[in-house]
C-alpha positions in Angstrom: -0.2 0.3 -0.1 1.2 3.4 -0.6 2.7 5.4 2.4 1.7 8.8 1.3 -2.4 7.7 0.9 -2.6 6.5 4.4 -1.7 7.7 7.9 1.4 6.0 9.9 -0.1 3.2 11.6 1.8 2.7 14.9 0.4 -1.0 17.1 0.8 -1.7 20.6 0.4 -4.9 22.5 1.0 -6.7 25.9 2.3 -10.6 25.5 2.9 -13.1 27.5 6.2 -14.8 27.3 4.4 -17.9 25.3 3.5 -15.2 22.8 -0.1 -14.6 23.5 -2.1 -11.9 23.9 -5.4 -12.8 25.9 -6.8 -16.3 27.0 -9.0 -18.2 24.0 -12.0 -17.0 26.1 -10.7 -13.1 24.8 -11.0 -12.0 28.8 -9.4 -8.5 29.4 -5.8 -7.7 29.3 -4.8 -8.0 33.2 -2.2 -9.6 32.9 0.6 -6.4 33.2 1.3 -3.9 35.7 -0.3 -0.4 36.1 3.5 1.0 34.7 2.0 -0.7 31.3 -1.4 0.6 31.4 0.5 3.9 31.9 2.9 3.5 28.8 0.3 2.2 27.1 -2.2 5.3 27.1 1.4 7.4 26.3 1.2 5.6 23.2 -2.4 6.3 22.5 -2.0 10.0 22.9 0.6 10.0 20.3 -2.3 9.2 17.5 -4.7 11.1 16.1 -6.6 8.3 15.6 -7.0 5.2 17.5 -8.3 1.6 15.8 -10.0 -1.2 17.3 -11.6 -4.1 16.4 -15.1 -5.3 17.2 -13.9 -8.1 19.7 -11.4 -6.0 21.7 -13.8 -3.3 22.2 -16.5 -5.7 23.8 -13.7 -8.2 25.3 -11.8 -4.8 27.4 -14.9 -3.2 27.7 -13.0 -0.1 26.1 -14.2 3.8 26.2 -10.9 4.6 24.4 -10.5 7.9 25.7 -7.5 9.3 26.9 -8.0 10.7 30.5 -4.5 11.9 31.6 -5.4 15.7 31.6 -1.2 16.3 31.2 -1.5 14.1 27.9 -4.3 16.0 26.7 -2.3 18.8 27.1 0.6 17.5 25.6 -1.3 16.8 22.5 -3.3 20.5 22.5 0.6 21.4 22.7 1.2 20.0 19.4 -2.0 21.2 17.7 -3.8 18.2 17.9 -7.3 17.6 19.5 -7.4 16.5 23.2 -8.7 13.2 22.8 -7.6 10.8 19.5 -10.6 10.2 17.3 -12.1 7.0 18.3 -12.6 4.0 15.5 -13.8 0.8 15.4 -14.1 -2.0 12.4 -16.8 -4.4 12.4 -17.7 -6.3 9.3 -21.2 -7.9 10.8 -22.0 -4.5 13.0 -22.5 -6.6 16.2 -22.1 -3.5 18.1 -24.0 -2.9 21.2 -25.0 1.0 21.6 -24.9 0.3 25.5 -21.2 -0.3 25.4 -18.7 2.2 27.3 -17.2 3.7 24.1 -20.7 5.0 23.2 -21.7 6.0 26.3 -18.1 7.8 27.3 -17.6 11.4 26.6 -14.4 11.6 24.7 -13.7 12.2 20.9 -16.2 12.0 18.0 -16.2 8.3 16.8 -16.4 6.5 13.6 -17.4 3.0 12.9 -16.9 1.0 9.6 -18.8 -1.8 8.9 -21.0 -3.5 6.3 -24.4 -3.4 5.2 -24.9 -6.7 7.2 -25.8 -4.5 10.3 -29.0 -5.1 11.4 -31.0 -1.7 11.0 -31.7 -1.4 14.4 -28.2 -1.3 15.3 -27.6 1.2 12.7 -30.8 3.4 14.0 -29.1 3.3 17.3 -25.5 3.9 16.2 -26.2 7.2 13.6 -27.1 9.7 16.0 -23.5 8.8 18.4 -21.0 8.0 15.3 -20.0 8.7 11.7 -21.1 5.3 10.0 -19.5 4.1 7.3 -21.5 1.2 5.6 -19.8 -1.0 2.8 -21.4 -2.6 0.5 -19.2 -6.2 1.3 -18.6 -9.1 3.6 -15.4 -8.2 4.8 -14.0 -4.3 5.4 -11.2 -3.3 3.2 -8.6 -2.4 5.5 -6.5 -0.3 2.8 -9.7 2.0 2.5 -10.6 2.2 5.4 -7.2 3.8 5.9 -7.0 6.2 3.3 -10.3 7.5 4.1 -9.1 8.1 7.5 -6.3 10.3 5.7 -8.4 12.0 3.5 -11.5 11.9 5.2 -10.4 12.8 9.1 -7.0 14.2 8.3 -5.4 11.3 10.1 -1.4 11.1 9.9 -0.7 9.1 13.0 -3.0 6.0 13.4 -2.8 4.0 16.7 -3.6 0.0 16.7 -4.7 -2.0 20.0 -6.3 -4.8 18.6 -7.3 -6.9 18.1 -4.5 -9.8 16.6 -7.1 -10.4 13.9 -6.3 -6.4 12.7 -3.2 -6.5 13.7 -2.8 -9.7 11.0 -4.3 -7.6 8.0 -2.2 -4.7 8.5 0.9 -6.6 8.8 -0.2 -8.3 5.2 -1.0 -5.0 3.7 2.5 -3.7 4.7 0.8 -0.6 6.5 2.4 -1.6 10.1 5.4 1.4 10.5 6.1 0.8 14.6 5.3 -1.9 16.9 5.4 -1.5 21.0 5.5 -4.8 22.7 5.1 -5.2 26.6 6.4 -8.6 27.4 4.8 -9.9 30.8 6.4 -12.5 33.2 3.8 -15.4 32.8 2.3 -18.1 30.7 -1.1 -18.8 29.4 -0.3 -22.1 26.7 -3.2 -23.2 24.9 -3.6 -23.1 21.1 -6.8 -21.7 21.2 -5.1 -18.5 23.0 -4.1 -16.3 20.4 -0.7 -14.8 19.8 -0.2 -11.5 18.4 -1.1 -12.6 14.8 -4.6 -14.6 16.0 -5.0 -18.0 15.8 -4.9 -18.4 11.6 -2.2 -21.3 11.2 -1.2 -19.8 8.2 2.2 -18.3 7.5 2.1 -14.9 6.4 2.5 -14.2 2.5 5.9 -12.3 3.1 8.2 -12.1 6.3 7.9 -8.6 7.8 11.3 -7.6 8.8 11.6 -5.1 11.7 14.7 -3.1 13.7 14.4 -3.4 17.3 14.5 0.6 18.3 14.4 0.5 22.0 14.5 -2.0 24.9 13.6 -1.2 28.5 13.2 -3.6 31.5 11.3 -2.2 34.6 10.6 -4.9 37.5 9.6 -7.5 35.4 8.3 -6.6 32.4 10.0 -5.9 29.4 9.1 -3.1 26.9 10.1 -3.3 23.2 9.9 -1.0 20.7 10.2 -1.9 16.9 10.8 -0.6 13.2 9.3 -1.8 10.7 12.1 -2.1 7.4 11.5 -1.7 4.0 13.2 -1.6 0.8 
């Protein structure tokens, strides 16, 4: 994908030492420290928009907000809005207007879905967000990235999951920077998703990265990688 037509994409994940980002039941990511939660907000604050898939929003009961006022002030000083735009992807449109993300104050919400979204859900969500419905069975991620850049002026996009969405970004070669928190625990289990989900297939192409920084705090390891391209 042409990088001039899309935002710069940053992804942030926590994973266990055996490479799991969640349990097989997709329970919330509570296996890292308060320091990692602070780091998540610091990375989130860099983006003009925050991108999350439907399953992650539901599992983590996310508000997708930036509650820290100091981070909001830094954003304003950089010429950004106080809160990053909240962007949700859902191919089937199975979203609940009662979820925290739709009930909490913060930045505007943008949803990309398809005409599979039930009519009642469309009617309930329409006053709460910009709703983009596509005539397709799946959401073309390349079109979403282009729309965020052209329609909303998003220059930097932060993705917080889930792994299926992350894999799509990697397959599209649209991932520029990757932040990982390595947590001192083991989940095990083939059904628990790794960074690229539970899809057993190899990526079509190896995507190389360069380690830019590594920091150990207590029992956790914070890593930052940059995508390598010709």
